[in-house]
C-alpha distance (Angstrom), angle and dihedral (degrees) to the residues before:
residue distance angle dihedral
M1 . . .
S2 3.81 . .
K3 3.78 121.0 .
N4 3.84 89.7 -109.3
H5 3.75 99.7 44.6
G6 3.79 94.6 81.2
Y7 3.81 92.8 49.7
A8 3.84 92.0 46.5
L9 3.74 92.9 49.4
R10 3.83 95.2 48.3
R11 3.93 89.7 43.3
D12 3.78 88.0 57.7
E13 3.77 92.9 48.5
I14 3.78 91.3 51.5
E15 3.89 91.8 48.8
T16 3.79 91.2 50.7
Y17 3.80 95.3 46.5
F18 3.77 94.7 50.7
D19 3.76 96.7 41.4
R20 3.82 97.2 45.7
T21 3.73 107.6 25.1
A22 3.79 118.1 15.7
V23 3.79 106.8 41.0
E24 3.84 96.6 100.0
A25 3.85 94.0 43.5
W26 3.85 88.5 47.6
R27 3.79 92.1 47.5
R28 3.76 90.3 55.9
L29 3.73 97.2 41.5
T30 3.86 91.4 54.3
S31 3.76 93.8 43.9
T32 3.80 131.3 75.0
E33 3.77 92.7 -108.9
P34 3.84 117.4 123.5
V35 3.84 112.9 -91.8
N36 3.84 132.2 -177.3
G37 3.71 123.0 -89.1
I38 3.75 99.3 -91.9
R39 3.86 92.6 48.5
A40 3.73 90.6 44.9
T41 3.83 89.9 60.0
V42 3.77 90.0 48.3
R43 3.74 92.1 50.5
A44 3.88 91.2 48.5
G45 3.84 90.5 49.0
R46 3.80 92.4 48.1
D47 3.83 90.0 48.5
R48 3.81 91.3 52.1
M49 3.76 92.0 46.0
R50 3.83 93.1 49.9
A51 3.77 90.1 51.0
T52 3.75 91.3 49.8
L53 3.79 93.9 51.4
L54 3.84 92.1 46.0
S55 3.82 90.2 49.5
W56 3.78 88.5 61.6
L57 3.77 92.5 61.1
P58 3.85 125.4 71.6
A59 3.76 118.3 -86.7
D60 3.84 87.7 -133.0
L61 3.78 111.6 58.4
H62 3.85 100.1 162.9
D63 3.78 112.2 144.1
V64 3.74 89.5 13.6
R65 3.82 127.6 122.3
V66 3.86 118.5 -144.9
L67 3.78 131.5 -177.4
D68 3.76 115.8 -148.6
A69 3.87 96.5 -157.8
G70 3.80 108.9 -158.1
C71 3.79 92.9 8.2
G72 3.83 96.9 -178.6
T73 3.79 110.3 -176.6
G74 3.77 92.3 -8.1
A75 3.83 106.1 -110.5
A76 3.85 96.3 136.0
S77 3.89 90.9 41.9
I78 3.85 91.6 56.3
E79 3.81 91.7 49.8
L80 3.82 92.7 47.7
A81 3.79 90.9 49.8
R82 3.79 91.4 50.2
R83 3.82 86.9 58.8
G84 3.77 88.8 57.3
A85 3.82 101.9 -96.7
A86 3.79 126.8 143.9
V87 3.82 97.6 -128.9
V88 3.72 127.6 -162.7
A89 3.88 105.6 -162.5
I90 3.75 114.8 -167.2
D91 3.74 133.3 177.1
L92 3.85 137.0 166.1
S93 3.83 91.9 -129.0
A94 3.82 114.4 82.2
Q95 3.75 88.0 -167.3
L96 3.78 95.1 57.1
V97 3.84 91.8 43.8
Q98 3.84 89.1 53.5
L99 3.82 89.9 50.8
A100 3.81 89.5 47.8
R101 3.85 91.3 52.6
E102 3.85 90.3 50.2
R103 3.74 92.7 50.9
C104 3.83 95.3 44.5
P105 3.89 111.0 107.6
V106 3.76 116.1 -121.7
D107 3.86 92.1 -131.9
L108 3.79 112.8 59.6
G109 3.75 96.2 154.3
S110 3.85 113.0 -130.0
G111 3.82 90.1 -19.8
S112 3.84 128.7 89.6
V113 3.79 140.6 -166.6
D114 3.83 122.7 -144.7
F115 3.83 104.4 -163.7
R116 3.76 114.2 -155.2
V117 3.84 136.7 176.8
G118 3.80 112.3 -136.5
D119 3.76 151.2 69.4
M120 3.84 117.5 -35.1
L121 3.84 88.2 -137.6
D122 3.75 94.2 59.8
T123 3.82 102.8 128.9
G124 3.76 89.8 -159.5
I125 3.82 91.3 79.2
G126 3.77 90.3 70.4
A127 3.81 136.1 -137.6
F128 3.75 128.0 -34.3
D129 3.84 139.1 -162.6
Y130 3.83 91.4 -140.4
V131 3.80 136.0 13.5
I132 3.81 122.4 -160.2
A133 3.81 117.7 -166.6
M134 3.77 111.9 178.3
D135 3.85 113.5 -172.3
S136 3.80 89.3 -24.1
I137 3.80 97.7 123.6
I138 3.83 100.0 37.7
H139 3.77 93.7 103.2
Y140 3.84 93.8 55.3
G141 3.80 129.8 87.9
P142 3.85 118.1 -117.6
D143 3.78 95.4 -92.3
D144 3.81 96.2 49.7
A145 3.75 91.6 41.1
A146 3.80 91.8 53.4
R147 3.84 91.2 48.3
V148 3.77 90.7 49.4
L149 3.80 91.5 51.9
A150 3.77 92.4 45.5
G151 3.78 89.4 49.6
L152 3.82 89.7 53.2
A153 3.82 89.7 46.1
R154 3.70 91.9 57.9
Q155 3.84 88.9 61.0
T156 3.85 93.2 45.2
R157 3.76 130.4 90.1
R158 3.77 98.8 -170.7
S159 3.79 123.0 8.2
V160 3.76 145.0 -15.7
I161 3.81 115.6 -147.6
C162 3.78 116.3 -166.2
T163 3.70 145.7 150.7
F164 3.80 133.9 -128.0
A165 3.78 136.3 -175.7
P166 3.86 104.6 -98.9
R167 3.82 116.7 -130.5
T168 3.74 100.8 -113.5
P169 3.84 122.6 161.0
L170 3.84 90.1 -108.4
L171 3.83 96.3 48.6
A172 3.79 91.6 44.6
T173 3.82 91.3 52.6
M174 3.84 92.7 46.7
H175 3.79 91.2 50.4
A176 3.85 92.2 47.2
V177 3.78 90.7 50.0
G178 3.78 92.1 46.6
R179 3.75 91.1 55.6
L180 3.78 89.5 62.2
F181 3.81 92.3 66.3
P182 3.78 126.2 69.3
S183 3.81 116.1 -108.3
S184 3.86 121.0 -118.4
S185 3.71 133.5 -165.3
T186 3.78 90.6 -104.8
R187 3.77 97.7 51.4
A188 3.82 119.4 92.5
P189 3.90 113.6 -113.6
A190 3.82 106.4 -96.7
I191 3.74 119.7 -94.9
V192 3.81 107.2 -122.4
P193 3.85 115.1 -144.9
V194 3.82 113.3 -137.6
G195 3.86 129.2 -169.7
F196 3.75 116.1 -121.3
D197 3.76 93.8 -129.2
T198 3.78 93.3 47.8
L199 3.79 94.2 49.6
S200 3.78 93.1 44.2
R201 3.81 93.4 49.3
K202 3.84 93.1 47.2
F203 3.83 92.2 46.4
L204 3.79 94.0 49.9
A205 3.80 90.4 47.8
A206 3.82 91.9 51.4
A207 3.80 97.3 38.8
G208 3.84 99.0 44.3
P209 3.77 136.3 -138.7
A210 3.78 95.1 -47.5
W211 3.80 90.5 77.3
Q212 3.82 138.4 66.8
T213 3.77 137.1 175.8
G214 3.80 117.8 -103.8
R215 3.84 132.9 176.3
T216 3.77 124.2 -3.0
E217 3.78 132.2 -173.9
R218 3.82 132.3 176.6
I219 3.82 119.9 -140.4
S220 3.81 117.2 -161.1
S221 3.76 121.2 -177.0
A222 3.85 109.2 161.2
F223 3.84 103.1 -83.8
Y224 3.78 94.1 10.0
K225 3.82 114.1 80.6
S226 3.71 119.6 162.4
Q227 3.78 139.1 147.4
A228 3.76 127.4 -138.7
L229 3.82 119.2 -141.7
E230 3.80 131.3 -173.2
L231 3.77 118.7 -152.3
V232 3.88 112.5 -166.9
R233 3.72 131.8 -163.2
K234 3.89 106.9 -130.6
């Protein structure tokens, strides 16, 4: 199996799931509509994580180009544009991108958002000052996740800010149990827990000496557990 085959296979599973199964659930989760207790904790955790990632970027992003890799419904993209950035917001799911376009305000000040459907590793979208990738690599194993981050780094002049699923005993057990059951078209692709040291080591090996790890912070909100990681060009 080639190095890219596993990534491509999982990428296609994610696209299928969000376009055919999860659009309505994701629309509600990312809105202000009432949701049940479990989804409320996930919403709260995602809101905290988004705020964390955005706090690691400058408040003034005028004349700055930012990639929102795996933009989902566009909440981070809108905030980045309001800071003055020229944002390219890309996602595999055409349904989520359409929802993001519908939610995007007309007036973003001097910033802008260019919503696109596609692969975040598409080199045709050009180079960026910053990349933000919130919950965009959580379905990939450590080798593929590191290669994705290294690919994003090659297009980035300053920093890549991402999240991954931390390898805690609970998440590791849930992942192991999930692998015992056959997948179906209606099940979400499994979240793959990754150790911080493992991901950092594999990323640095793939990205080369021009890069180093920066800040990291874990967010835990009941069923939402995710870790932010800053990757910085030296």
